[in-house]
C-alpha positions in Angstrom: -13.0 -88.4 119.1 -13.6 -92.1 119.9 -17.3 -91.6 120.0 -17.3 -90.1 116.5 -15.3 -93.0 115.1 -17.7 -95.5 116.8 -20.7 -93.7 115.4 -19.3 -93.5 111.9 -18.4 -97.2 112.1 -22.0 -98.1 113.0 -23.5 -95.9 110.3 -21.2 -97.6 107.7 -22.1 -101.1 109.0 -25.8 -100.5 108.9 -26.2 -98.3 105.8 -24.9 -100.4 103.0 -26.7 -103.7 103.6 -29.6 -104.9 101.4 -29.5 -108.5 102.6 -32.7 -108.0 104.7 -34.8 -106.3 101.9 -38.2 -107.7 101.6 -39.4 -108.6 98.1 -42.3 -106.6 96.9 -45.8 -108.1 97.4 -47.7 -109.0 94.2 -50.7 -106.9 93.5 -54.0 -108.0 95.1 -55.5 -108.8 91.6 -52.8 -111.5 91.3 -52.8 -112.8 94.8 -56.5 -113.4 94.9 -56.4 -115.9 92.0 -57.1 -119.5 93.0 -59.3 -121.5 95.3 -60.1 -120.5 98.9 -62.3 -122.1 101.6 -63.8 -121.4 105.0 -62.8 -123.8 107.7 -65.3 -125.3 110.3 -66.9 -124.2 112.5 -67.5 -121.2 110.3 -68.5 -123.4 107.4 -66.9 -125.1 104.4 -67.8 -122.7 101.6 -65.4 -122.7 98.7 -64.5 -119.8 96.4 -62.7 -120.0 93.1 -61.3 -116.6 91.7 -60.2 -116.8 88.1 -58.0 -114.5 86.1 -60.8 -113.6 83.8 -62.6 -111.9 86.7 -65.1 -114.7 87.3 -65.9 -116.3 90.6 -67.7 -119.5 91.5 -68.9 -120.3 95.0 -69.9 -123.8 96.3 -70.8 -125.5 99.5 -67.4 -127.1 99.5 -64.4 -127.3 97.2 -65.5 -130.7 95.8 -68.7 -129.1 94.4 -67.1 -126.0 92.7 -67.4 -127.6 89.2 -70.6 -129.6 89.8 -72.9 -127.8 92.2 -72.2 -124.1 92.4 -74.2 -122.0 94.9 -73.5 -118.9 92.9 -71.4 -117.6 90.1 -70.5 -114.1 89.0 -67.6 -111.6 88.8 -65.1 -110.1 91.1 -63.0 -106.9 90.9 -60.2 -105.7 93.2 -59.2 -102.1 93.5 -56.3 -101.8 95.9 -57.8 -103.2 99.1 -61.5 -103.2 98.0 -63.1 -106.3 96.6 -66.4 -106.1 94.8 -68.4 -109.3 94.3 -71.4 -109.5 91.9 -73.3 -112.8 91.6 -75.1 -113.3 88.2 -76.6 -116.7 89.2 -77.6 -118.6 92.3 -77.8 -116.9 95.7 -77.8 -113.1 95.7 -78.6 -112.9 92.0 -80.2 -109.5 91.4 -79.1 -108.0 94.8 -76.3 -105.9 93.3 -72.7 -106.0 94.3 -71.2 -106.6 97.7 -68.2 -104.5 98.6 -65.6 -105.6 101.1 -62.2 -104.5 102.4 -59.9 -107.3 101.7 -56.5 -108.3 103.1 -54.8 -110.9 100.8 -51.8 -113.0 101.6 -50.2 -116.2 100.3 -52.2 -118.0 103.1 -55.6 -116.6 102.5 -57.8 -113.5 102.5 -59.8 -111.7 105.2 -63.0 -109.8 104.4 -64.7 -106.9 106.1 -68.0 -105.7 104.8 -68.3 -102.2 103.4 -71.7 -102.6 101.9 -73.8 -105.6 100.8 -77.6 -105.9 100.3 -77.4 -109.7 100.2 -77.7 -111.2 103.7 -76.3 -114.6 102.6 -73.1 -113.0 101.1 -72.8 -110.5 103.9 -72.1 -113.5 106.2 -68.5 -113.1 104.8 -68.0 -110.1 107.0 -65.1 -110.8 109.3 -64.4 -114.1 107.7 -61.0 -115.5 106.7 -60.9 -117.6 103.5 -57.9 -120.0 103.5 -56.0 -120.8 100.3 -56.4 -124.3 99.1 -53.1 -125.9 98.0 
């Protein structure tokens, strides 16, 4: 009888508590918005993802508005990121498709398919969010 009371007490104590609930994660198409950069020794390339679906890439974050290496569009479908550059490097090479893991700290890319060798260097890279 004592075991049953103890078991019921544990179930009641554990069952009704929501104090440790984790808030839901924002969708990836919201988390990806902002400026990201690679850190040396991997490089210093900067990426700006805008809410209108446009992306700008530059050698470093200080050149995003003045000397872009490429510009185009991005699209996220769940965990798949598609990058298409309309100007600069990779123009005319079609889209690059990557599996993406996005957090508040950054994003990690794994190539699914990409005909552009320059952009394909993103495979396995982490881009860190710029504050």
